[in-house]
N, C-alpha and C positions, 0 to 999 in steps of 0.2 A: 357268229354273233358273239359279241363281248357281253360280260355280265351286266353292263350298264345300258346296252343298246336297246332302244324301244321301251325303256323303263321310266317311270316317274320317280324321281329321287328327291327326298327332303333332307336338307342340311341344317341342323341346328347350329347356332353360332356361325351362320353362313356369311357374315361380314367380318369375321375375325381373320387372323393371318392364315390359318389353315383353310378355313371355309372359302375365302376369296380365291386362293390358289386351286382348291379342289374344283370350284365352279369353273374357273378358267380352263383347267385341264380337261374336265368332262366335256365342255362345249367344243374344245378344239380337237380332242382325240377320240371322242366317242359320239354315239348317236342316240342320246336319250330322248324320250318323248317330251319330258319336261323336267326342269330343275326348280324346286321350291326353296328359296332362300328364307330361312326362318331366323329372325333375330329381333332384338328390341331397340336397335339403333337405326332410327329413320334416316339420319344424315348419311351414314355409311351405305344404307340401302339406296338412297338417291344417287350417291356417287357411283355405286355399282351399276345402277340402272342407266346412267349416262354412258358409262363405259361400254355396256353391252346393249346399246339402244336398238341395234338392228337385229337382235336375236330374240325371236318370239317364243323361244322355249323356256324362258325364265319367268318365274313367278316370285313376287316379293310379298312376304307375309310378316307383318309386325307381330311379335309375340314373345313371350317369356316361357322358358321351360318350367317355371314354377306354376304356370297357369294350365292345369290339366284340361279344362273344357276347350281352351284355344288349341292345345296340341291335338286333341281328338278331332277337332274340325280340320286342322291343318294336314293331318295324316290320312284323311279319307282318300282312297284311290291311289295311295302311295305303294310302290313296290320295294323301295330301299330307303332306309333312314341311316344317315351318318350323323352320329351324335357328337358334335364338337363343342357345344356350348359349355362354358365353365368359367368360374372365377379362379384364376390361377396365380395371381400375385401373392407370394407367401406373406409379406407383411400385412397386406390388405385383408387376407383371410384371418390372420391372427387378431387383427384389430376389430374385425367384423365377423366373428365366428358364426352368429346366427345366419347371416347372409350367405356365408360359404356353404353351410349345411343346406339351406333352402335351395340354392342353385345346383350345387354339385351332387348332393345326395337325393333330395326330394325331386329335383329335376330329372335325375336318371330314372327314378321310380315312375315318374309321370311319362317319360318316353316309353318305357316298357309297357305301361298300362295302355297308352294310346295305340301302340303297335298291336297289342293283343286285341284291343277293341275293334280295330279296323283290319285285322288279318294281314298286317304288313309282313311279307315273307322274310326279309333280311334287315336286321338292325345291327350296326356295328358301332360300339362306343369307343371313343379315343381315351386312352389312359397314358400314364407317365411313369418313369422310373421312380418318381417321388412317392408312388403308391406302395413301393416295396419297402418293408420295414420302416414305415413313416416316422419322421421326427418332427413334423409340423402338421398343422391342421389341414392345409391343402392336401398333403399326401394322404392323410387319414380319410378325408372326404373322397378322394379318388380311389382309395382302396375299397371303401364302402360302395362306391359307384360301380367298380369292377364286379363285386359280389352280386350287387343288385342286377347288373346286366347279364352276367353269365348264369346266375341262378334264376333269372327271370324266365328261363325256359321251362322251369317246373310249373309255372302258372299258365303255360301255353299248350297244355296237353291236347285240348280240343281245337287248337288253332294252328295255322300254317306258320305262325310267327316264330322266328328263331333269332337268338341273340348271341353276340360274341364281342370280344374287345381286342383292340390293337394297342400294345404297350411299347412305347419307344422313348428315347432320350431327348436331350436338348435339341431344339430346332434352330438351326443357324439363321440368324437374322429376324426371328420372330419377335413380336413386341415383348419387352421385358428380358430378353436374352442378353448375354454378356457382349455380343458383337456390337449392337448399337450403343451400348454403354461405353465400351472401349473406344469406339469411333468418336463419340462426343468428347470423351476425356482426352483423346489424342490432341485435340485442338488446344488444350490447356497445357500440354507437355507433361502431365502427371497421370499415370494409370494406377488405380487402386486395386490391389490384389489381396484377397482374403487370406490365402495360404499358398505358398509356392509348391506344395505337394499336391494340390487339388487336381483331380481328374474328372472328366465328364464324358458321357457318350455323346456323339455328335451326328446329326442327320440333317440334310437339307430339306427345305420345304417340299421341293419336287419329289425327293425320295420318300418323304412321309406320305404324300398323296398317292404315289405309285404303290406303296406298301399297303395302304388302306384299300385300294382298289383290288389288289391281289388277295387280300384277306377276305373280301366280299365273295370272291370266286372260290375260296378254299373252305369257308366256314360251313359247319354242319349244325352248330349250336352248342354254346358253352365254352368255347375255346378262348384262351388268351394268347394272341400271336405276338411274338417278340422277334424283331428283325436282328440279324447279325450286322452290327454297325461298328464303325471305328471309335476309338477313344482318343481324347486329346488332353494335353496338359494345359491348364489355364495360362501358365507362363509362356507356352508356345504360341497361343493365340495373341497374347500381348506382344510377343516378338514379331509376329506376322503383321500386325496392324500398325504398331508404333515402336519400331526397334530402338529409336533414339530417346523415347520418353522415359522419364523417371518412374520407377515402380515403387509405390508406397504400400507396405504390408499393413493391413488394417485388422487382421484377425477374422476367423470364421464368424459369420453373422448368426444370430439366433435362428434356429430352425434349419440350419444348413449342414450338409454332410461333407466330409472330406472326399469321399468317393461315392458313386451311385451304383446300385444293383438293379439289373433287369430281370434276373431269374435267381431264386434262392435255392439252397440245398434241399429244403423241404419240398419246393415245387418240382425239383428235378426228379423226384420219385414218380411223378405222373406227367412227365414232359417228353416230347419227341423232337428229334432233329430232322427237319425236312429240307435241309440243304442250305438255303439262304435265310432260314429263320428257325425259331423254336416254337413249338405249340404246347401250351400247358393245358391239359384237360382237367375238368372239374373233378374233385374227389367225391362229390355227392351229385349224382345225376339220375333222375327218375325218368329221363327221356333217352331215346337211342342216340348214342354218340357216333360220330363219323369214324369209320374204320381206319385205324392208323397202323395196321399190322405190316404195311409195306415200308415203314420207316423205322430206323433204330431208336431205341429209348435213349434218353440222355444218361450219361454215366452216373452211377451212384456217387453222391458227394459233390457233384458238379455245381458250381455257381457262376453266374455271368455278371462280373462286376467291372467297372470302368478302369480299375487299377490292375486287374489281372487279365485283361483282354489281350488277345494275340494279334490284334489289328490296331495300329496306331497311325495317327496323322502327325507328320513332322511339320516343321515351320513352312517348308516349301509347299507341301500339300495343303496346308491351311491357307496360305496366300492364294493359291489357285482356287480353293473353294470360296473364299471371301470374294474374290474377283468375279467368280461365276454367279454368286448370289447378287452382287451389286449390278451386274450386267442384266440379270433377269428382272430386277426391280426397275 
């Protein structure tokens, strides 16, 4: 039996890039009792409903993570929550800071509260490298959401509810990523590049979904899971998509980093290497943590950043990845 088999699963942000692929993967590769798609977009829910019209395991719930009573109702009888709902466009969060806080921070608190109220055994929140040493409001809200999710275990002493996070980098082809931007710009013959030195962590949507499912099977409560994924240079993705296009350097945008970090030196002091991923344990835990004694601790002073990574995607590998993403779509 897999971790999802026979379970009732609720996905917040279930009609987003990740949520849609997660639902598709779970239905095709696992045997859940039911999957509840929770989102505020009725149009995308109707599109998803037409796509999976013959699958009676799906439930479609209109709702917002800001709405605690609705979340409590939606999570009754649920075994697993995957919390993917978020406002993630950096400029939009900067221009609408109150809204970013309401969805990304208060929304995370509401998910934790609803899970404890209904004794949901497993809740996994999706995080981002932008939450590490944040330089914009989006990253700051996701850092707060990580803390709320992992430390939410301290509120669940008399409950079976347990909480953890999965933190990964840029998702190839997701809405707002550089891939669709470059594809659109390629038709004009000019690609805008912020800085030729810029690097990013890179993960496909399928890999992100698989990682989240693996984390659900590994979590004990309080962990932040970080996958070992490749880095890429922004100039290389430009070369892979439009080698003949003109490249126009426009400078780093407000709230943007030259390189991203997935694990800091400070976090390394309480992190473990589990082979294909790192596990960061909470420094403050009033609940029993999962035994990690069978795994080596991360070396003192280690940090996992996109520019010092030992796994890189070259132009040919990026071309192959882009082609695979387009074929999947």
